[in-house]
C-alpha positions as CSV (number, residue, x, y, z in Angstrom):
1,X,175.0,91.0,160.4
2,X,172.9,87.8,160.8
3,X,169.9,89.9,162.1
4,X,170.2,92.2,159.0
5,X,170.1,89.2,156.7
6,X,167.2,87.6,158.5
7,X,165.3,90.9,158.3
8,X,166.0,91.2,154.6
9,X,164.8,87.6,153.9
10,X,161.7,88.2,156.0
11,X,160.8,91.3,153.9
12,X,161.3,89.3,150.7
13,X,159.1,86.5,152.0
14,X,156.3,89.0,153.0
15,X,156.6,90.5,149.5
16,X,156.3,87.2,147.8
17,X,153.3,86.2,149.9
18,X,151.6,89.5,149.1
19,X,152.2,89.1,145.3
20,X,151.0,85.5,145.3
21,X,147.9,86.4,147.3
22,X,147.0,89.3,145.0
23,X,147.5,87.1,141.9
24,X,145.2,84.3,143.3
25,X,142.5,86.8,144.1
26,X,142.7,88.3,140.6
27,X,142.4,84.8,139.0
28,X,139.4,84.0,141.2
29,X,137.6,87.3,140.3
30,X,138.4,87.1,136.5
31,X,135.6,85.5,134.5
32,X,137.1,82.9,132.2
33,X,136.4,83.2,128.4
34,X,134.2,80.6,126.9
35,X,133.6,79.5,123.3
36,X,129.9,78.8,124.0
37,X,127.6,81.6,122.9
38,X,124.9,82.9,125.2
39,X,122.2,81.9,122.8
40,X,123.6,78.4,122.3
41,X,121.1,75.6,122.9
42,X,121.3,73.7,126.2
43,X,122.2,70.5,124.4
44,X,125.5,72.0,123.2
45,X,128.4,69.8,124.4
46,X,131.2,71.3,126.5
47,X,134.1,72.0,124.1
48,X,137.1,69.8,124.2
49,X,139.4,72.8,124.3
50,X,139.0,76.6,124.7
51,X,139.0,77.0,120.9
52,X,136.6,74.1,120.1
53,X,133.1,75.5,119.9
54,X,132.0,74.0,116.6
55,X,129.2,71.5,116.6
56,X,130.6,68.1,115.8
57,X,128.1,66.0,113.8
58,X,128.7,62.2,113.8
59,X,128.8,61.0,110.3
60,X,127.7,57.4,109.6
61,X,130.2,55.1,107.8
62,X,128.2,55.3,104.6
63,X,128.4,59.1,104.4
64,X,132.1,59.1,105.3
65,X,132.9,56.6,102.6
66,X,130.9,58.5,100.0
67,X,132.7,61.7,100.8
68,X,136.1,60.0,100.4
69,X,135.2,58.0,97.3
70,X,133.8,61.1,95.5
71,X,137.1,63.0,95.9
72,X,139.1,63.7,92.8
73,X,142.3,62.1,94.2
74,X,140.5,58.9,95.1
75,X,138.9,58.6,91.6
76,X,142.2,59.2,89.9
77,X,144.0,56.5,91.9
78,X,141.2,53.9,91.4
79,X,141.2,54.7,87.6
80,X,144.9,54.2,87.4
81,X,144.8,50.9,89.2
82,X,141.9,49.7,87.2
83,X,143.8,50.4,84.0
84,X,146.8,48.4,85.4
85,X,144.6,45.4,86.4
86,X,142.7,45.4,83.1
87,X,146.0,44.9,81.3
88,X,146.5,41.7,83.4
89,X,143.1,40.5,82.3
90,X,144.3,40.8,78.7
91,X,147.2,38.5,79.6
92,X,144.8,35.9,81.0
93,X,146.3,36.3,84.5
94,X,143.1,37.7,86.0
95,X,139.5,36.9,85.4
96,X,136.1,38.1,86.7
97,X,135.6,34.9,88.6
98,X,139.1,35.1,90.3
99,X,139.3,35.3,94.1
100,X,141.7,38.1,94.8
101,X,143.6,39.1,97.9
102,X,145.0,42.6,98.3
103,X,147.7,42.6,100.9
104,X,148.5,45.9,102.7
105,X,145.6,47.5,100.8
106,X,145.7,50.9,102.5
107,X,142.3,52.7,102.2
108,X,141.1,50.3,99.5
109,X,141.9,51.9,96.2
110,X,143.0,48.6,94.7
111,X,140.0,46.7,96.0
112,X,137.6,49.2,94.4
113,X,139.7,49.1,91.2
114,X,139.4,45.3,90.9
115,X,135.6,45.7,91.5
116,X,135.3,48.3,88.8
117,X,136.7,46.0,86.1
118,X,134.3,43.2,87.0
119,X,136.3,41.2,89.7
120,X,133.7,40.9,92.5
121,X,135.4,38.6,95.0
122,X,138.2,40.8,96.4
123,X,139.5,40.8,99.9
124,X,141.6,43.7,101.2
125,X,143.6,43.5,104.4
126,X,145.7,46.0,106.3
127,X,147.0,46.5,109.9
128,X,144.3,49.2,110.3
129,X,140.9,48.5,108.8
130,X,139.2,50.9,106.4
131,X,135.7,49.5,106.1
132,X,133.9,48.4,104.1
133,X,136.7,47.8,101.6
134,X,139.6,46.8,103.9
135,X,139.6,44.6,107.0
136,X,142.2,44.4,109.7
137,X,144.7,41.7,109.5
138,X,148.5,41.3,109.9
139,X,150.1,40.8,106.5
140,X,152.8,38.7,108.1
141,X,150.1,36.3,109.6
142,X,147.1,36.2,107.3
143,X,143.9,34.7,108.8
144,X,143.1,32.6,105.7
145,X,143.3,29.0,104.8
146,X,146.0,27.7,102.5
147,X,145.3,28.1,98.8
148,X,142.2,30.3,99.4
149,X,142.8,32.7,96.5
150,X,143.6,32.7,92.8
151,X,145.5,36.0,92.9
152,X,147.5,37.9,95.6
153,X,148.5,41.5,95.0
154,X,150.5,44.0,96.9
155,X,152.0,47.4,96.2
156,X,153.7,47.7,99.6
157,X,156.2,44.9,99.9
158,X,159.0,47.5,100.4
159,X,157.3,48.6,103.6
160,X,157.1,45.1,105.1
161,X,158.9,44.6,108.4
162,X,159.8,41.0,107.4
163,X,159.7,40.7,103.6
164,X,160.3,36.9,103.5
165,X,157.4,36.3,105.9
166,X,155.2,38.8,104.0
167,X,155.8,37.0,100.7
168,X,155.5,33.6,102.4
169,X,152.0,34.4,103.5
170,X,151.0,35.6,100.0
171,X,152.2,32.4,98.5
172,X,150.6,30.2,101.2
173,X,147.1,31.7,100.5
174,X,147.4,31.4,96.7
175,X,146.4,28.2,94.9
176,X,148.8,26.1,92.9
177,X,148.8,27.7,89.5
178,X,147.7,31.0,91.0
179,X,149.5,34.3,90.6
180,X,151.3,36.6,93.1
181,X,151.7,40.2,91.8
182,X,154.1,42.7,93.3
183,X,154.2,46.4,92.4
184,X,157.4,48.2,93.4
185,X,159.2,51.4,92.7
186,X,160.9,51.1,89.4
187,X,163.8,48.7,89.6
188,X,165.8,46.3,87.5
189,X,168.3,43.5,87.4
190,X,169.7,42.7,90.8
191,X,166.8,44.3,92.7
192,X,164.2,42.2,90.8
193,X,166.3,39.1,91.4
194,X,166.3,39.8,95.2
195,X,162.5,40.1,95.2
196,X,162.0,36.9,93.1
197,X,164.3,35.0,95.5
198,X,161.8,35.7,98.4
199,X,159.3,33.5,96.7
200,X,160.1,29.9,97.6
201,X,157.2,28.0,96.0
202,X,156.6,30.1,92.8
203,X,158.4,30.6,89.5
204,X,159.1,33.9,87.9
205,X,156.8,34.8,85.0
206,X,157.9,38.2,84.0
207,X,158.6,41.8,85.1
208,X,157.7,45.0,83.3
209,X,157.9,48.7,83.9
210,X,154.5,50.4,84.2
211,X,153.1,53.7,85.2
212,X,150.6,53.7,88.1
213,X,149.2,56.8,89.8
214,X,151.7,58.9,87.8
215,X,154.7,57.1,89.2
216,X,157.1,54.8,87.4
217,X,156.8,51.3,88.8
218,X,157.9,47.8,88.2
219,X,155.4,44.9,88.1
220,X,156.7,41.5,89.0
221,X,154.6,38.4,88.4
222,X,155.1,35.0,90.1
223,X,153.1,31.8,89.5
224,X,152.8,29.4,92.3
225,X,154.0,25.9,91.2
226,X,154.2,23.7,94.3
227,X,153.6,23.3,98.0
228,X,156.3,24.1,100.6
229,X,158.7,21.2,101.2
């Protein structure tokens, strides 16, 4: 019985070896497909994958930025923010000579919007830079001196990992008498109060419902009145 089993196993082993050998030979003989055409120039780089045969042209930052800024979506968002900020100019809360900080500025729509209404000195920061409009910096640990700006603005407080620290850094970098502006999803009453309570050295100015980029939002204004105790 044992000899019969041994013989069977031996046959299976021989069969497996034969199939494996045949498969290996076929793989060695088969010419792999390539995405590079026969008449391609010698300078063509080897593709990153079997489906990547397109010539990848390196675009300088200036051209990349121009392509982004000329898109319809970009222009619409910048126009919407510009209209919002211009309203603040009418309330004498923002001036052309104001030094402005945009915290969590994303790709830089807000920075460009400030520039478009005549505010030239605008600094945008985000965890990932988006040059030339936005530089890399941690919103929870801003690399600026105390009272360096007249106005601090953010539309992304709701996304902050540590809201109190985020707000504290906004306040720290704004001058006494300067303004902190927060743009949130539409809210009222208790929610506004919770946001206002995050500000330890500023007083509440007002809150208003506004429309920015086609969304209903709430704008909260705080004016810095004192240094931290």
